Phi, psi and omega in degrees: 000153180217151174250127185256133179232130178272138179223161186267136171213139182273162193266269200290333186269123185299318179297317181292328175297318180296316178300314184296323178297321179290316178299321178299316181299319179294314181293320181294320177299318178293323179295319178293323175301314181296321181297320179296318180297318182291318184290340181277358183253110184285351183269011180105154186289128174282170176302141179295140176234158181291131183287157181287166177208177180284103184300139176081001182296328182244054182306133179085356179228163175294145180258166177299322179294320177296321177296319179297318180293327177289321184283319186275062182272157184300332182261015183298317179300320179294320178298328179281352181084015180231064190296340182272353182275153176242141180300133178277318177217152174215129185211156176212149181205159178251139177205172177202165174211165180262132177286175179301332180273002177091003180282135177278120184247119180284138183223063176295150183206162177215155180214137175234130184244131172244176177298320184269312186240154162238136182230138177239152175228127181220164177229145174235140180241060184264352180077008183260141179288155176277322181304130180092346183286351178299335180291345181258357191245027174101163186293334182265005180296136186235121178282134184219177167244127178231124182055034177079011182237151175302140182210161176226128176253129185205168178270152183212183176209142176280170167249152178254125179245123179252121177260124179282129182288345178269008178090002179289176182295143175285160180231147178237154179197179180294144181253227185248161178296148177223158171242139187228149179228124176251128183233137179300145180290339176217161186297333179274359176055053183275002176129141181091161183211163168244137187233131175241129182229142186224134171217161183254144179293332182274002178085000177287158178281125181297151178282129179301327180298324178293312180302313181293323179297316178296312182300317184291337176270322186279314188303318180295348179265357178289131179306135181095348178287129177232122182300133175079006181234000000 
């Protein structure tokens, strides 16, 4: 027997693939933590809450828990167009990796899962501008302005991870289509981004209008966001 979990990973750009794999591990760990908490309560599942993390680990930057608190807002289900649904899991985590040049790049992330949609919010502190990155994100990548900042809207795909309940090796494979939005951390695009990604449990392609609606409400609530700057 196996338990399958869908996770997010970005496509054409090798650096972004590496970042997404790390962000996935952090989000997945939080999701499993949340699942254990829920399964241990015999009176029925309580509302999902953002999981704890090592406070101060990302001093001077937004943390995974802060991203989770920004994403897991009371009206998130309504923004997704599924107002009667309740979040199944909510998690946030901090992680980082070293680039080819040896630079440590922080990659905090958060994920909230509903029956219909899963949505992630992440930040990258790579010092790279968003403008022009559409050339690295596939043929359908579209450069835009969102909330007055450079942004790129593009297609993505999750990976499917199967954990064997008998302790055997896990397996990975292609998952479901996703739509992703990368937005510059500041209006002058001085480096770094905030990323919102959305996918459906039924494998359908998410509506861009839903993704943009979520991003336009959530991003201004991320700590450090300043309108017009």
